[in-house]
N, C-alpha and C positions, 0 to 999 in steps of 0.2 A: 450374699460370700461370693457366688460365682462370677457375681458383676465384679466386684472389687478383684475376685482374682485375674479376671480379664484384663483389666486395668493395670493390673501389676505385670502380668507379661507384657501387653505392649508398652509399657513404662521402661523396662527390662529389655525388650529387642529395639527398641528406640534410642538405648542409649549402649546397646551393644555396637548397634550399627555404627550412630555418633562416634564411638571409640574406634571401630574398625577404620573409618574413614576417615579419624584423624593420624590413627597409626600408618596410614598407607599412603606412600608416594603416584600423587601421580606422575607417568610418565609419560614423555613428550611424545603427542604421535607427528606420526612422517609423512609428509605430503602422500597425500593417494584418493584413490575412492571412499566415499561415504555413502552408506547405506542408511535409511530410516528403517526401522522393523515394525513388524503389527502392535507390536505393545507400546510405540513410543518411544524406544531406545533408538541410539546411532550407533551406529560400529562404523568404528574407523579400519582401514589396512591393519594399522599397529593398534589398536586400542576398542575396547569397548565400551561408552560413556552412557550413562541415563543422561535423558535431555537437564537440562539447567546445572551441569558439571561444566564448571571453565577449565578451560583446559591451558594450558602454563603460555604465553608469547612464545612466538615462532613457530608454534605450531599451524597446524592448520584452521585452524577458527581458534580466534580468543572474542569470548560475549557472545553468545546464541540463545534464543529462547523457542522453544518448540511451540508452532503453532497449527490450526487444524490446515487440513491439505496439506502436510509437509510444506508448510510454509516457514524460514526461519529469519526474524527479524535481528539486526545485527545494529546491538548497541555498545554503548559504554562499561566495560568491566564487567560485562554480564547481565547488568540491569536487564529486564525485560522493559520491551517497548512495547504500549499499543497497539495493533493494528490497523487502528484507522490514525495514527499519527504519521503529522506532516513531516516527514525526516529532514532535517538538514544537516549539512555534514558534520559530525561526528569522527573524532580520533580511534583510531582501528592502528593496530602493527602488527597485522598477520594479514593474508589477502586468500579471497576465494576466487576462483572463477572453474570456468571449465574444466573438470579433473584435477579440481584446491591450486592452489598457489600461494607462498609463504615469502616470510619475510616482508611484506610489505603495508605501508599501511592506506588506509581506507576512510571513503566515505562511507555513512551509515544507509543501511536500503534495506532488501529481502534478498532470500537466495529460495527458490523451489527446487526441493530435491523427490528425483522422479528415480529409482534404482539408482545406477551410481551415478547420472548425471546430475549435473547441479547447474543450472541457469540462474543469474543473479541480474541486480539493477544497481547492484556495489561499484562504485566508482572506484581506481587507484588515487589516492589525495593527494591534490597540488594544493601547497598554500602551507600558511600558519597551522600549525600543529602541534599544542602541548610546548608551547617558547621556540620549537623548532620549526623548519620549514623542507618542507617534501616537495616532489617531481615525479608527477606518475609513481607514487605507491612509496621512491627511495627518499630519502637522506639527501637533499639536495645541496647538492657541490658545483659553483657559479658566483655570478655577483647579485649584489645588492644594490640597489638605487634610494641613497636616503636623506632628503636636503641636498637636492641637486647633487651630491659625490657618491661615487663606487666603490664601493668594498667587497673585500672575499667574502666567500660563504664557502664551508666547510663543512661537511654532515649536517648539513642545515642552519649550522650555526654564522652566523654575521663574524668578521674576522676584519683584520685593519682595512685602511685605504689604500685602492691601488695606486700602482705608478706601471705602466707601460699597456702593453696592448692588451683588451680586453676580447674574446669572441665569445660567442654561443649566446646564451642568456641571460638576461636578468632577474630579479626581484624586487619589484617596487612596494610592498608591503600589503597589496592586495591582489596582484596578477603577476603573470609573466611577459617580458618582451624578449623580443630578438635584440641582439646587438649587431646584423646584417652581414656586414663583411669586414666586423672587427670595428674596436675604439681604441684612442691610445688617449691614459690621463695620467694625469701627472697630481700626485697625494688623493687621487679622487676627483677632479677636476677636468675633465676634458681640455685638451692642446694641440698646437701644434706641433707636430714633431715629427721624426723622418726615425722608424723602426724596419728590421729588415729591408731595407732598401725603398718601404711604402712611404707613401707619405700622406701624412693623417691633417688634413686642416681642420681646425677647431677642435680637433676631437677626432673626426669623421672621416674614414678616407677615401681620399681621391684618386681616382683611377684617369684622370684626364689631363692632368696640368703637363704640360711639355713647354718649362722653361727652366730660368734660373732662380733660385730662395737662398736666402740669406736668411742662416737662424742660429741667432750668437753670434758668434765667431767663425761659424761652419758655413760651406760656401755648394750647393748642389745645384746637378742640373736633370733634371726629371721628363722622363718622356712617358706621359701618358698613365704619371702617378709613379711611376719606378725611378729612385736616383740609378743614371748611370756609372759605370765603375769603367778601369782601366783608361785607354786615350782615346779620347773623341775629338774629331774637328767641328768648333761648333762658334755661331754667332757671340761675339763679344762680349762678355762679362760687363766688362764699362760702356755696353751698350753702343760702341763705336760700330764703324761701318765695316770694319774686317771681322773674320775669322781667324780663328786658332782652332791650335792643337793641343788639349788640355789631358795633365793626367788626373784620375780620382782612386782615390784606394779602395781598398775593399770594402767599408760602408758607405764608400757613394761621396765621401767627402773632399772637394778639389783642395790639390797640391799646390803652393802657392810657394814652393820652395824646395827647385829642383837642385839647388847646390848641396842641401843636405841628402836630398833623394840620390844623388848621384856618388857624394862624396866629394871636399873640396879640391882634393889634386885629381880626380878625372874630370869635375866638372871645368875647372878655368882651362882643360887641354882639350875644349871640344871648339868646332866652330861658334862662335859668341857674336851680338850686335847686340850694343848698348844702344837707348833710346833717353833722352832727359825730354820731359815734357816741364816748358819754364810754368805755364799756366796752374797748373796743378802743382808743381812741387815732385816731381817722383820721377825717378829713374828705373827703366825696366832693362834686365838682362833675359834675352832671348838667345837660345839655339837656331841657330841656320838650318831651314831647311835644306832638301837637295837642289835647290836654286837659287840657295846664299839669299832666304828673304827669311825676315825677323816673323816667325809663325809659331815658335814653339815657346810661349812665355816660360820664362824660370824663377824671376823674382822680380819686387818691383819694392823700391826703398824712398824714404823721405830726401829730399836735398835742397840746399839753398842756390839760389842764381844772380845776377847781377841786378844794383838795383837800377842802371839805367835800362832804357829799352836800349837793343841792339849789340849791349857790349859782354852779353853771350850771345856769340850770333847764331841764326837760325841757318840749318843745312846740315849734306852730308861730308860726315870728315872720316879722321879713323884715330888711332892712341899712336902717339907716336913711341916704338919702343926702344925706342935709342936714348930718349931723353926722361929719366925717370929721377928721382930723390927719396932716397928714405927719410929726408928731413929738408924742407926747400925754406928757404928764409927770405921775405919778402921787406921792401922798404920801400916807403914811396919816393920819386922822383925829389919833392919837394925836401928832404933830409928827415922825410917825418919817422917816427916809431918802428923798429923791426916786428915783424909778425913769422912766427912760426906754425909750418904747415907739417906732417905727416904725409908720407906712401902719396908723395906727388907725383902724376904722369901730363904729359902735353896733349892737350886736345891736336894733333896737326893739322894746318893750315888757318890756324885762331891763336890769336893770343889766350886762352882759357887752358887753365888745367883744372882736373880731376882732383884734388887733396880730403885731407881732413878737415874738422874745425882747428880754431886758431888757440894758440900756445902763448903761452905769456917769456916763454926761452924754451930751449932744448930739451925740452923734459915733458914725458908723459904724463909726470905729476904737477904740469903749468895750466892745464885746463884754462882757455878765457870763458868763462860760463858765461857771461853776458852775449859773445857773439854764437858760443854751442843752443841757447836757447833760442837763437834765432834760426834754427836749420827749419825748412819748410816756408821759405820766407824768400822775398828779395834783397837781399841785403850785400852783397859780393861785390868788388870793382870788375870783374871778368869772369872768372874760375865758379868751378861747381864743387858744393862743399858737402860730403856726406859724413854721418859719424869713423871714430876709425875701424871700426871693423870692416866696411865697404869698401872705403879708400883705400885699403888695403886689399881685397878682394880684386879691385880693379889694377892695383900697382904688380899683384901676384900675375893676372890675367897679361898685361901688357909684356911682364918681363917671361913670362913662361918660354921654357929652350924645351927643345925634342929631345937633346942633348949639352951635355956643358957647354959643345962649344957650335951650338945650330940653335938658330931663331924658330919660333915656328912659321909656318909656310906662309901661311892664311895671316891676310891682314884681320885686324877687327873694327866694324866699322862704328863711325858713333853717330845718331842722328840726333840733332837738334831741333824743338819744337817746338811753337806753342798753340794748345789747340784743347779745345773744352771737352776733349773725349779723357775718359778717365785711363784708359787703356787697358788691357787684358785682364788684370786683377780688381780692376775699381780702384778708386783712390785711397793711399796709404796716407795717415796724417801724421806731421812731425811728428817727432821723439818727445817722449814725457821729458817736462822738463826739468832741471836738476837745482837743488840748492846750492847758494854763493857760495857753503864750503866744500862746494867739490873740489877734486882734486885730477880724477882722469876722468877720460870717456868711458862713460859705461861698458861700452861696446869693445874696448881697447884689449886686444891681443893681450900687450904686453902689460895690464893692470895688473898691480901684485895682489894676491889672493888675501 
């Protein structure tokens, strides 16, 4: 009877304790010291807890088992680990080191407690953990490499494909690597690009290149891998023997149109120099330097020159200010058909003119499409043809007056050459060909909208 009574009491006490524990909320232990008591319990600065009670996440410890000699083996979800277990990395969400450290992901291991000092071989987790990636115990923010493509990673979770500069580290699924001086990727793939004035060749930062480089339709000049900005006197981009003074914008891109940079009216008032290359069928406008030389390239356009060698003569000439016509009518000496041209200016000392392409009558809406589509070739009798927009530019340069009655004081030299050198901006291709039904030169400033 007495034995049964003792069993009843034991059962009652066990139930009472179970109910007490179930109805008691375990408060979060704060980061601090831990003391092992003689009876085997653990005492925290903020909470006294018997061994084998699991504390909540983000506390001093999550998942521990008290062992002999005050050694604590740490496993998953409070499960006891055998003392002789060869421990592999196991997930943890709180950390412990000397004097305790919280909110870290750990590898499995053991901690020996002596007084208030904790020594541990438990490492901070770096790698995959329960579907997320950690780095030194923290959720990883950086990049991942998968299938030779780079992705963003935020709070340990892989995001979308990266485009732009990536620096720091990356995770390849099993280990971490360094991105060195940074890489450039587009939709995750390493590619050649310029970012923040730095050159990335095949995705890797290149700090050695000193040369011209064209990427897409943009041209750069690099000095030790950094794109230059502002004005620079450099070797010709067209690989000629001369040096020129170039302008680069704030992103390092070569400015190939100083007409737009200065504005039309300010540009035509400058001291200019025009060079026609019959080999490349390019015309280049220069701003003269202080010595009157063509060293500041402003614009290169396509042109057409004479079919017969010498009919557009080589040499240095000038624009004839007093010989200019808004419409020029040409007829052959044998009484052949009339041809009409806009914006004509004579090249002094030659039989050649600068003017537009051909029209069938004195109307901007009567473009001779066949002849327009020959711009960029040798197809004229003597003259140098341009698209209407640029024929008007030369006309406005030639007829510019400082005031109503006063012509510009300086002459505008015209140099005609035959050279394989592509010029300061490289070769400019002929304009896009137009359909036979086209009425207007696409660049004509008087074209009806």
